[in-house]
C-alpha positions in Angstrom: 0.1 0.0 0.1 1.5 3.2 -1.1 1.0 6.9 0.0 -1.2 7.7 -2.6 -3.8 5.2 -1.5 -3.5 6.4 2.2 -3.8 10.0 1.2 -7.0 9.4 -1.1 -7.8 12.6 -3.0 -6.9 15.0 -0.7 -3.0 15.5 -1.1 -2.2 16.9 2.1 0.1 15.8 4.7 0.2 17.0 8.3 3.1 16.8 10.6 4.6 18.6 13.6 7.4 21.2 12.9 9.7 19.7 15.2 9.4 16.3 13.9 10.2 17.3 10.2 13.1 19.3 11.4 14.6 16.4 13.6 13.9 14.1 10.6 16.0 16.0 8.6 18.8 16.7 10.8 19.1 13.0 11.5 19.1 12.4 7.7 21.6 14.7 6.9 24.3 14.8 9.5 27.7 15.8 8.7 30.3 14.4 11.1 33.8 16.1 11.9 36.8 14.0 11.8 38.7 14.1 15.2 40.7 11.0 15.3 43.1 10.9 17.9 44.4 7.2 18.2 43.6 3.7 17.3 39.7 4.4 17.5 40.3 6.5 14.4 40.8 3.5 12.4 37.7 1.8 13.3 35.8 5.2 12.8 37.3 5.2 9.2 36.1 1.5 8.7 32.6 2.6 9.4 32.6 4.6 6.2 33.7 1.3 4.2 31.1 -0.4 1.9 31.0 -3.2 4.5 29.6 -1.1 7.1 28.5 1.9 4.9 27.3 4.8 7.5 26.1 6.8 4.8 22.7 4.9 5.0 22.3 7.0 8.2 22.7 10.4 6.4 26.6 10.6 7.1 27.8 10.4 3.6 30.7 12.9 4.1 33.3 13.2 7.0 34.3 16.8 7.2 37.7 17.9 8.5 36.3 21.5 8.8 34.3 22.5 11.9 32.2 24.9 10.0 30.6 22.4 8.0 30.0 19.8 10.7 27.4 19.2 13.3 28.7 16.1 14.9 31.8 15.8 16.4 33.3 12.3 16.8 36.2 12.2 19.3 37.8 9.0 18.6 40.8 8.1 20.9 42.5 9.6 23.9 42.8 13.4 24.5 46.0 15.1 25.8 46.1 17.9 27.9 47.8 19.9 25.2 45.2 18.8 22.6 42.2 19.9 24.9 42.2 23.6 24.0 42.3 22.7 20.3 39.3 20.3 20.7 37.3 23.2 22.6 38.3 25.7 19.7 37.0 23.2 17.1 33.9 22.8 19.2 33.2 26.4 19.4 33.6 26.8 15.6 30.9 24.4 14.9 27.4 25.8 14.2 24.4 25.0 16.5 22.9 22.7 17.0 26.0 20.5 17.4 26.6 17.3 19.0 29.5 15.2 20.3 30.1 11.3 20.2 32.8 10.2 22.5 34.2 7.0 20.7 36.1 4.4 22.7 37.2 4.1 26.4 40.0 6.6 26.0 37.6 9.4 25.0 35.1 8.5 27.6 37.3 8.0 30.7 41.0 7.8 29.4 41.0 3.9 29.3 43.9 2.4 30.9 46.1 5.6 30.4 45.4 7.1 34.0 48.0 9.7 34.3 48.6 13.4 34.2 49.1 14.0 30.6 45.7 12.8 29.3 42.1 14.2 29.9 40.2 11.8 32.1 37.2 11.7 29.7 36.3 14.2 27.0 33.5 15.5 28.8 36.0 17.6 31.0 36.4 19.6 27.8 33.1 19.7 25.5 29.5 18.4 26.6 29.1 14.7 25.3 26.0 13.4 23.9 26.8 9.7 23.4 29.4 7.4 24.7 30.4 4.5 22.6 32.2 1.8 24.6 35.1 -0.3 23.4 38.7 -0.6 23.3 38.7 0.1 20.3 34.7 -0.2 19.5 34.1 -2.2 16.3 32.1 -0.2 13.6 29.1 -1.9 14.5 29.3 -0.3 18.0 29.5 3.2 16.3 26.6 2.6 14.3 24.9 1.9 17.4 25.9 5.3 18.9 24.7 7.0 15.7 21.2 5.4 16.3 21.3 6.5 19.9 22.1 10.0 18.8 19.4 9.8 16.3 16.8 8.9 19.0 18.0 11.8 21.1 17.7 14.1 18.5 14.2 13.2 17.2 13.0 13.9 20.9 14.3 17.3 20.9 12.3 20.3 21.3 12.2 23.5 19.2 12.8 25.5 22.4 16.1 23.7 23.1 17.6 25.4 19.9 16.9 29.0 20.8 
């Protein structure tokens, strides 16, 4: 049964503005590359034909923060890199989201020392955490779907 049969002769579809905007945001998300360690290899593997993250609307991985709305932090963040990460986050247009990929980005993993940030959430607000060392591309895809669910529930008032 197609849409033509459900509509009948009316030719009108109604939807809430929030639902349409959030649907558009989830279907055309442009992630920014921020690969810092071994998790970056798995992030790159999610773009291959085997996993194909373009089916989630993430066709291009951007290197520019001004063209991105999702920052994927893949790997451990050093204290020297933290200000750069924050500067790139501040340059991203609103609305923007952050996905912490791997144990190192989430809580610095096995590297518990003074030179590393003990979780990227000390520097930027994180929306979704993807666990694993390194997490498989399938886990990153699950993180994308979790982020999509979060975006679909957002209200217009949050954006302003």
